[in-house]
C-alpha positions as CSV (number, residue, x, y, z in Angstrom):
1,M,1.0,15.7,-6.3
2,K,1.3,15.9,-2.9
3,S,4.5,13.8,-1.1
4,C,3.0,11.5,2.2
5,I,4.8,9.0,4.2
6,S,3.3,5.8,5.1
7,T,3.6,5.2,9.3
8,Y,4.6,1.7,7.9
9,S,7.8,3.6,7.0
10,F,8.6,3.8,10.6
11,H,7.7,0.0,11.5
12,K,11.4,-0.7,12.6
13,L,11.5,2.2,15.4
14,Y,8.0,1.5,17.1
15,G,8.3,0.2,20.6
16,K,12.3,1.6,20.5
17,D,13.3,4.3,23.0
18,G,9.9,5.0,23.3
19,F,9.0,5.9,19.7
20,T,5.5,5.9,18.5
21,H,2.9,6.7,15.7
22,F,2.8,10.0,17.0
23,D,6.8,10.8,16.6
24,A,6.3,9.2,12.9
25,I,3.7,11.9,12.7
26,D,6.1,14.9,14.3
27,K,8.6,13.5,11.7
28,T,6.1,13.3,8.7
29,K,5.8,17.1,8.9
30,E,9.3,18.1,10.0
31,L,9.9,16.4,6.7
32,G,7.8,18.7,5.0
33,C,5.2,16.6,3.6
34,E,1.6,17.3,3.0
35,G,0.1,14.2,4.4
36,V,0.4,11.2,6.3
37,E,-1.0,7.4,5.6
38,F,-2.2,5.1,8.7
39,V,-1.3,1.6,8.7
40,L,-3.6,0.4,11.5
41,D,-4.7,-3.4,12.3
42,D,-7.2,-4.8,14.7
43,T,-4.6,-4.1,17.7
44,T,-3.1,-1.0,19.1
45,P,-0.1,-0.6,21.3
46,D,-1.1,1.3,23.8
47,G,-4.4,-0.8,25.0
48,S,-7.0,1.6,23.3
49,T,-9.5,0.6,20.8
50,P,-8.7,0.8,17.1
51,L,-11.3,3.8,16.9
52,E,-10.0,5.5,19.8
53,F,-6.2,5.3,18.8
54,A,-7.2,6.1,15.0
55,K,-9.0,9.3,16.2
56,N,-6.2,10.3,18.5
57,L,-3.8,9.9,15.4
58,T,-6.3,12.0,13.4
59,E,-6.5,14.8,15.5
60,H,-2.6,14.9,16.2
61,A,-1.8,14.8,12.5
62,K,-4.7,17.4,11.9
63,E,-3.0,19.6,14.7
64,K,0.3,19.5,12.4
65,G,-1.3,20.5,9.6
66,L,-1.2,16.9,7.7
67,E,-4.0,15.6,6.0
68,I,-5.1,11.7,6.2
69,P,-5.6,10.6,2.8
70,I,-5.6,7.0,3.3
71,Y,-5.8,4.7,6.0
72,T,-4.1,0.8,5.3
73,T,-5.0,-2.4,6.6
74,G,-4.9,-5.9,5.9
75,A,-7.4,-8.6,4.8
76,N,-7.7,-12.1,3.4
77,F,-11.1,-13.0,1.7
78,F,-10.0,-16.3,0.4
79,Q,-11.0,-18.3,3.6
80,P,-11.5,-21.9,4.0
81,T,-14.2,-21.2,6.4
82,D,-16.1,-18.1,6.6
83,P,-15.1,-15.1,4.6
84,E,-18.2,-13.0,5.6
85,R,-16.5,-12.5,9.1
86,E,-14.1,-11.0,7.3
87,V,-16.1,-8.4,5.5
88,E,-17.6,-7.8,8.8
89,R,-14.0,-7.2,10.3
90,L,-13.2,-4.6,7.5
91,C,-16.6,-3.0,7.8
92,K,-15.5,-2.1,11.3
93,H,-12.5,-0.9,10.1
94,I,-14.3,1.1,7.2
95,D,-16.5,2.4,10.1
96,I,-13.3,4.2,11.7
97,A,-12.0,5.7,8.7
98,S,-15.2,7.5,8.2
99,E,-15.7,8.5,11.7
100,C,-11.6,10.4,11.2
101,G,-13.0,11.7,7.8
102,I,-10.4,9.5,5.9
103,P,-11.7,9.1,2.5
104,L,-10.2,6.3,1.1
105,M,-9.3,2.7,2.9
106,R,-6.8,0.1,1.5
107,H,-6.8,-3.6,2.2
108,D,-5.9,-6.7,0.7
109,V,-7.6,-9.2,-1.4
110,T,-5.3,-12.6,-0.5
111,W,-1.8,-13.7,-0.4
112,S,-2.2,-17.7,-1.7
113,Y,-3.9,-21.0,-1.6
114,H,-4.9,-22.0,1.8
115,N,-4.4,-25.9,2.7
116,E,-7.9,-26.9,2.4
117,Y,-8.5,-25.6,-0.5
118,E,-8.8,-28.8,-3.1
119,G,-10.1,-26.8,-6.2
120,V,-8.0,-25.6,-9.7
121,K,-5.4,-23.6,-8.5
122,T,-5.8,-20.7,-10.7
123,Y,-6.1,-17.2,-10.2
124,Q,-9.1,-16.5,-12.2
125,K,-10.7,-19.7,-9.9
126,I,-10.2,-17.6,-6.8
127,I,-11.2,-14.3,-8.7
128,E,-14.8,-16.1,-8.6
129,I,-14.8,-16.9,-4.9
130,I,-12.9,-13.3,-3.7
131,A,-14.9,-11.0,-6.3
132,P,-18.1,-11.0,-4.8
133,Y,-16.9,-10.0,-1.0
134,I,-14.6,-6.9,-2.1
135,S,-17.5,-5.7,-3.7
136,K,-19.8,-6.1,-0.6
137,V,-17.1,-4.3,1.0
138,A,-17.0,-1.6,-1.4
139,D,-20.7,-1.1,-1.7
140,Y,-20.6,-0.7,2.1
141,A,-17.8,1.9,2.5
142,K,-19.7,3.7,-0.2
143,S,-22.5,4.4,2.4
144,K,-20.1,5.5,5.0
145,G,-18.2,7.8,2.3
146,V,-15.0,5.8,2.3
147,K,-13.9,4.7,-1.3
148,T,-11.8,1.2,-1.4
149,C,-8.7,0.1,-2.8
150,S,-6.3,-3.0,-3.4
151,E,-2.7,-2.7,-4.1
152,N,-0.5,-4.9,-6.2
153,H,0.5,-7.0,-3.4
154,G,0.9,-11.1,-2.1
155,R,2.1,-13.0,-4.9
156,L,-1.5,-14.0,-5.7
157,F,-2.7,-10.8,-7.3
158,Q,0.8,-8.6,-8.0
159,D,1.0,-9.0,-11.8
160,S,-0.9,-6.5,-14.0
161,A,-2.9,-8.9,-16.0
162,R,-4.4,-10.4,-12.4
163,M,-4.9,-6.7,-11.0
164,V,-6.8,-6.0,-14.3
165,D,-8.9,-9.4,-13.8
166,L,-9.5,-8.7,-10.5
167,F,-10.9,-5.1,-11.1
168,T,-13.2,-6.2,-14.0
169,A,-14.6,-8.7,-11.7
170,V,-15.4,-6.9,-8.9
171,N,-16.9,-4.1,-11.1
172,N,-17.7,-1.5,-8.6
173,T,-16.5,1.7,-9.0
174,N,-16.1,2.3,-5.3
175,Y,-13.1,0.0,-5.8
176,G,-9.8,1.4,-7.1
177,F,-6.1,0.7,-7.4
178,L,-3.5,1.6,-4.9
179,C,-0.4,1.6,-7.3
180,D,2.5,0.4,-5.2
181,M,5.4,1.0,-8.4
182,G,8.3,-1.4,-6.3
183,N,5.5,-4.6,-5.8
184,F,5.8,-5.7,-9.2
185,G,9.0,-6.7,-9.5
186,G,8.4,-9.2,-6.8
187,V,6.7,-11.3,-9.7
188,D,9.6,-10.3,-12.3
189,E,7.6,-7.9,-14.2
190,N,8.8,-4.3,-15.7
191,C,7.2,-1.8,-13.3
192,A,7.2,0.9,-15.7
193,T,5.2,-1.4,-18.2
194,A,3.2,-3.2,-15.4
195,V,1.8,0.8,-14.1
196,S,0.8,1.5,-17.7
197,S,-1.6,-1.0,-18.1
198,L,-3.3,0.0,-14.7
199,L,-3.2,4.2,-14.8
200,D,-7.2,4.4,-15.4
201,L,-7.8,2.6,-12.0
202,I,-5.0,4.3,-9.7
203,V,-6.6,6.0,-6.9
204,H,-3.4,6.2,-4.6
205,V,0.4,5.3,-5.3
206,H,3.1,4.0,-3.0
207,A,6.4,5.3,-4.0
208,K,8.9,2.6,-3.0
209,D,12.6,1.2,-4.8
210,C,14.3,-2.0,-4.6
211,F,17.4,-3.3,-6.1
212,T,17.3,-6.3,-8.4
213,R,19.8,-8.8,-8.9
214,S,19.3,-11.8,-11.5
215,G,18.8,-15.3,-10.6
216,M,21.7,-16.3,-12.4
217,S,24.1,-14.2,-10.0
218,Y,24.6,-16.4,-6.6
219,N,22.7,-14.9,-3.7
220,P,23.7,-11.8,-2.4
221,G,22.9,-12.5,1.2
222,R,21.3,-11.1,3.9
223,G,18.6,-8.5,3.4
224,F,17.7,-10.1,-0.1
225,N,14.5,-12.1,-0.9
226,S,13.6,-13.9,-3.9
227,S,11.2,-13.0,-6.7
228,R,8.7,-15.6,-7.8
229,G,10.9,-16.4,-10.8
230,G,13.8,-16.5,-8.5
231,N,15.7,-13.0,-9.0
232,Y,17.2,-11.4,-6.3
233,R,15.3,-8.1,-4.5
234,R,16.1,-6.0,-1.2
235,G,14.4,-2.8,-0.4
236,T,16.3,0.2,-0.6
237,I,16.1,4.6,-0.5
238,F,13.8,6.0,-2.9
239,G,15.6,7.0,-5.6
240,H,18.6,4.6,-5.0
241,G,17.5,1.4,-6.2
242,D,16.3,-0.3,-9.9
243,V,12.6,0.7,-10.3
244,P,12.2,3.3,-12.8
245,T,10.6,5.7,-10.2
246,F,10.6,8.7,-12.1
247,Q,9.4,6.9,-15.4
248,I,6.5,5.9,-13.4
249,L,5.7,8.7,-11.6
250,R,5.6,10.8,-15.2
251,A,3.1,8.5,-16.4
252,V,1.2,8.7,-13.6
253,K,1.1,12.3,-13.2
254,N,0.5,12.5,-17.2
255,S,-2.7,10.0,-17.0
256,G,-4.5,12.6,-14.7
257,Y,-3.9,11.5,-11.1
258,D,-3.0,14.7,-9.1
259,G,-3.5,13.1,-5.6
260,F,-0.9,11.7,-3.1
261,V,2.0,9.7,-3.4
262,S,3.0,7.8,0.1
263,L,6.5,6.7,0.4
264,E,7.0,3.5,1.7
265,F,10.6,2.6,3.0
266,E,11.2,-1.1,3.4
267,G,15.0,-0.5,3.4
268,M,17.7,-2.4,5.5
269,E,19.4,1.2,5.9
270,D,18.9,3.3,9.1
271,T,15.3,4.2,9.0
272,I,15.3,7.9,9.8
273,E,18.4,8.5,7.1
274,G,16.4,6.4,4.4
275,I,13.1,8.1,5.0
276,S,14.4,11.3,4.9
277,I,16.4,10.7,1.5
278,G,13.9,9.0,0.0
279,I,11.4,11.8,0.8
280,E,13.7,14.0,-0.3
281,N,13.9,12.4,-3.7
282,L,10.5,11.7,-3.9
283,Q,9.5,16.0,-3.4
284,R,12.0,16.6,-5.8
285,M,10.8,14.6,-8.6
286,I,7.0,15.8,-7.8
287,R,8.6,19.4,-8.1
288,D,10.1,18.5,-11.5
289,L,7.1,17.0,-13.0
290,E,5.0,20.1,-11.5
291,G,7.4,22.3,-12.7
């Protein structure tokens, strides 16, 4: 497996003291990574077009000797009016990934029930609505030489069983699973057990860690969020928290996955220090597994 850092990890620094995505790429190289994950949306910080910005980042990363294994952007197919517009918007991002030679694109699926929805509120009903659009995007991506994927992200589709049902319904071999090893805790699921249910679908991995405290305890305060079941969670430095990170990496490795693992830092610690310590821990774990 190879180490990578998501540009999202630096999000608190963008715009401060002139720090840019290009600086994030430089720091990623400095920390000994082999790749960088781009996280981009419909706007850019410098006023260029999304394609121009992505191309400039790609050129800079390649000059540094970094691969770009994945392009990440947002999406929501559970729209009250016209989900086809979301398909069209995502296809433009696929065009960008293809132009930049990036082989994989991650997108969300949805997060919650919108206010206009009056149907039965079960995730199965929402799968019926969104699965055809996800497959349509995957088909378009295949024609452009790009594979699509989604992660366990957003409370509505974060549990392993719901993810399995989603992939079964989409039923498209050009659509895979981005395994975020820490996100299952947001719905109070054991992260190692949850990952084991989806091993055969993994096309990319996010390395993330969190502190977890029981909902029976007093609220720990600033920095902590509530899980679906009312437990407390806070993002932290990879390797410092309660997520069974090495156990999960070992299971992923044993499943045959040999691709990139992107550090995704969401802690309240100092950004550069948090990323630096986290990537050291990730790289050490990968070396031990490769050993």
